[in-house]
C-alpha positions as CSV (number, residue, x, y, z in Angstrom):
1,D,72.8,111.1,118.7
2,E,76.2,112.0,117.4
3,I,77.8,108.8,117.9
4,E,75.0,106.9,116.2
5,K,75.4,109.4,113.3
6,R,79.4,108.5,113.3
7,N,78.6,104.9,113.4
8,T,76.1,105.5,110.3
9,V,79.2,107.0,108.4
10,A,81.7,104.3,109.3
11,K,79.3,101.6,108.4
12,R,78.8,103.2,105.0
13,Y,82.7,103.5,104.5
14,N,83.0,99.8,105.6
15,D,80.6,98.5,103.2
16,A,82.0,100.4,100.4
17,F,85.8,99.4,101.1
18,A,84.7,95.8,101.7
19,V,85.0,95.5,97.8
20,S,88.7,96.4,97.7
21,N,91.5,94.0,98.6
22,R,93.9,97.0,98.6
23,I,92.3,99.0,101.4
24,V,92.1,97.4,105.0
25,A,89.0,99.2,106.8
26,P,88.7,99.1,110.6
27,R,86.5,96.5,112.0
28,L,84.9,96.0,115.4
29,I,84.1,93.0,117.5
30,E,80.3,91.8,117.4
31,G,78.5,94.0,119.8
32,A,80.9,96.9,119.9
33,L,80.2,100.3,119.4
34,S,82.7,103.0,118.3
35,S,82.7,106.8,118.9
36,W,84.9,107.0,115.6
37,A,87.1,109.6,116.7
38,Q,89.1,108.9,113.5
39,Y,88.2,106.6,110.6
40,T,91.6,105.1,109.9
41,L,92.4,102.7,106.9
42,Q,95.4,100.5,106.0
43,V,97.0,101.0,102.7
44,E,100.2,99.7,101.0
45,D,101.3,103.0,99.7
46,R,100.0,105.7,102.0
47,A,102.1,108.9,100.1
48,K,100.5,107.8,96.9
49,F,96.9,107.5,98.6
50,Q,97.2,110.7,100.2
51,A,98.4,112.6,97.2
52,A,95.4,111.1,95.0
53,L,92.9,112.1,97.6
54,K,94.5,115.6,97.9
55,A,94.2,115.9,94.1
56,A,90.5,114.9,94.6
57,G,89.9,117.5,97.0
58,V,89.7,115.0,100.1
59,P,91.6,115.7,103.3
60,T,93.5,112.9,105.1
61,A,95.5,112.7,108.1
62,V,98.1,110.5,109.9
63,Y,97.7,110.7,113.7
64,Y,100.0,108.4,114.6
65,P,103.0,108.2,112.5
66,I,105.5,107.1,115.1
67,P,105.0,103.9,117.1
68,L,105.2,104.7,120.9
69,S,108.3,102.2,121.2
70,K,110.3,104.7,118.9
71,Q,109.2,108.1,120.4
72,K,111.8,110.1,122.0
73,A,109.9,110.4,125.3
74,Y,110.2,106.7,125.7
75,A,113.9,106.0,124.5
76,H,115.1,105.5,128.0
77,Y,112.6,102.6,128.3
78,P,113.6,99.1,127.4
79,S,111.6,97.8,124.3
80,A,110.9,94.5,122.7
81,P,110.6,94.6,119.0
82,T,107.5,95.9,117.7
83,P,107.0,94.9,114.2
84,V,103.4,95.2,113.8
85,S,103.3,98.9,115.4
86,E,106.1,99.7,113.2
87,N,104.6,98.4,110.0
88,L,101.1,99.9,110.7
89,S,102.6,103.3,111.7
90,G,104.0,103.5,108.0
91,R,100.5,102.3,106.4
92,V,97.6,103.9,108.5
93,V,95.8,107.0,107.1
94,S,92.5,108.5,108.3
95,L,89.6,110.0,106.2
96,P,87.1,112.8,107.1
97,M,84.8,111.5,110.0
98,H,82.3,113.4,111.7
99,P,78.7,113.1,112.3
100,Y,77.4,115.8,109.9
101,L,79.3,114.1,106.7
102,Q,76.5,114.2,104.1
103,P,76.0,111.1,102.0
104,K,77.2,112.8,98.9
105,D,80.5,113.9,100.7
106,Q,81.0,110.5,101.8
107,D,80.3,109.3,98.3
108,R,83.4,111.8,97.3
109,V,85.7,110.3,99.8
110,I,84.6,106.6,98.8
111,A,85.2,107.3,95.3
112,A,88.5,108.9,95.5
113,A,89.9,106.2,97.9
114,L,88.8,103.4,95.6
115,A,90.1,105.2,92.5
116,S,93.5,105.9,94.1
117,V,94.3,102.0,94.7
118,T,93.1,101.1,91.3
119,S,95.2,103.4,89.4
């Protein structure tokens, strides 16, 4: 039941962010189902995006700011260049996501996110 509700929230977010060419929303392969532990976007200017959402009273989080290949615990392992991970680690940001996120709260998150990339 909770996974179904999370997927409903994620679909609503995805539909709303599809109109923006400055927000990259997560995509699932056809037939896949996600538990949506996080709902993570890609944006060009994460600091500006987070500041705008904070000003609008919308919390955000960055769960993985350092690519695995750059983490101290892995420093002694040989690593090939990881340009995609390095790029994404500076651009990803997560929005509120839980199965009980009401439509009015989703609307507030969506409006703040879209406004932050158009200003």
